[in-house]
C-alpha positions as semicolon CSV with decimal commas, in nm:
position;residue;x (nm);y (nm);z (nm)
1;M;-0,340;3,080;-0,618
2;S;-0,143;3,243;-0,379
3;L;0,168;3,462;-0,446
4;K;0,513;3,388;-0,291
5;E;0,739;3,651;-0,192
6;V;1,098;3,666;-0,345
7;S;1,377;3,801;-0,186
8;I;1,544;3,964;-0,496
9;R;1,238;4,129;-0,594
10;W;1,115;4,403;-0,339
11;N;0,786;4,428;-0,529
12;S;0,694;4,067;-0,484
13;T;0,613;4,165;-0,127
14;L;0,354;4,400;-0,268
15;H;0,219;4,131;-0,503
16;M;0,202;3,893;-0,214
17;I;0,022;4,107;0,038
18;A;-0,215;4,263;-0,239
19;R;-0,344;3,916;-0,349
20;L;-0,374;3,808;0,026
21;S;-0,590;4,125;0,047
22;E;-0,797;4,011;-0,253
23;Q;-0,858;3,684;-0,102
24;R;-0,952;3,816;0,221
25;E;-1,323;3,699;0,198
26;A;-1,203;3,334;0,048
27;I;-0,969;3,320;0,348
28;A;-1,232;3,401;0,611
29;E;-1,478;3,147;0,438
30;Y;-1,207;2,880;0,466
31;A;-1,150;2,945;0,799
32;F;-1,509;2,921;0,915
33;N;-1,557;2,616;0,724
34;K;-1,266;2,446;0,904
35;R;-1,363;2,597;1,253
36;D;-1,019;2,716;1,251
37;F;-1,011;3,056;1,325
38;T;-0,618;3,094;1,365
39;L;-0,618;3,116;0,987
40;T;-0,745;3,473;0,980
41;L;-0,604;3,794;1,064
42;T;-0,775;4,052;1,284
43;D;-0,904;4,377;1,165
44;D;-0,604;4,560;1,267
45;E;-0,413;4,333;1,075
46;W;-0,583;4,408;0,781
47;D;-0,545;4,755;0,807
48;M;-0,187;4,741;0,820
49;I;-0,187;4,521;0,525
50;D;-0,408;4,776;0,321
51;E;-0,176;5,068;0,456
52;L;0,153;4,887;0,322
53;I;-0,018;4,806;-0,005
54;Y;-0,111;5,180;-0,019
55;I;0,234;5,288;0,040
56;L;0,424;5,016;-0,165
57;N;0,190;5,051;-0,461
58;A;0,339;5,432;-0,464
59;V;0,648;5,325;-0,465
60;E;0,615;5,048;-0,744
61;D;0,432;5,299;-0,965
62;I;0,737;5,558;-0,928
63;S;1,018;5,279;-0,986
64;K;0,885;5,205;-1,316
65;L;0,875;5,530;-1,435
66;F;1,248;5,539;-1,307
67;C;1,320;5,263;-1,524
68;A;1,200;5,397;-1,823
69;S;1,326;5,774;-1,754
70;G;1,626;5,997;-1,753
71;I;1,762;6,154;-1,439
72;S;1,580;6,479;-1,549
73;T;1,260;6,288;-1,471
74;V;1,385;6,063;-1,181
75;I;1,459;6,352;-0,944
76;P;1,141;6,527;-0,961
77;Y;0,924;6,192;-0,912
78;S;1,149;6,119;-0,618
79;V;1,086;6,453;-0,447
80;S;0,712;6,381;-0,524
81;L;0,774;6,023;-0,359
82;H;0,962;6,130;-0,092
83;K;0,681;6,402;0,027
84;L;0,395;6,125;-0,025
85;I;0,534;5,886;0,207
86;S;0,628;6,149;0,441
87;H;0,301;6,323;0,495
88;Y;0,115;5,963;0,494
89;S;0,245;5,979;0,852
90;L;-0,053;6,183;0,938
91;K;-0,275;5,858;0,842
92;A;-0,099;5,606;0,936
93;K;-0,303;5,365;1,216
94;N;-0,001;5,118;1,279
95;D;0,326;5,184;1,420
96;D;0,481;4,902;1,208
97;V;0,350;5,083;0,911
98;D;0,465;5,406;1,016
99;N;0,843;5,250;1,025
100;V;0,812;5,118;0,701
101;R;0,706;5,460;0,573
102;T;1,002;5,604;0,769
103;R;1,288;5,374;0,623
104;L;1,140;5,456;0,300
105;A;1,125;5,774;0,290
106;E;1,493;5,793;0,455
107;S;1,577;5,571;0,177
108;I;1,443;5,786;-0,100
109;S;1,588;6,109;0,060
110;K;1,943;5,957;0,099
111;R;1,972;5,826;-0,282
112;F;1,771;6,085;-0,455
113;L;1,754;6,427;-0,273
114;P;2,136;6,497;-0,260
115;K;2,134;6,464;-0,639
116;L;1,906;6,756;-0,649
117;E;2,161;6,970;-0,457
118;Q;2,418;6,894;-0,703
119;K;2,230;7,087;-0,987
């Protein structure tokens, strides 16, 4: 069963593309059986999905910790997540993924890192 993105829950995008990645072979087999290869993604597109899953999984893991933690825990995790996402550019193979990574790093920096300076 496929999963649908829900605009009010950012992590629905993660779950949707993770499910798509899990179904890669089934999608290829379906396209082959239908002789319709417009239904498949290119290797570069699959790589982009895998990179997005990696980045968004890190964000989801940290956001779960944020929900259950006080500010004294949130700040160190924010710094760690910011470093992870900022340094991921060395591995990013796709400009679109790098743009997502950059925007995430900027958002984390604006939202959480000023609180570190207030301490």
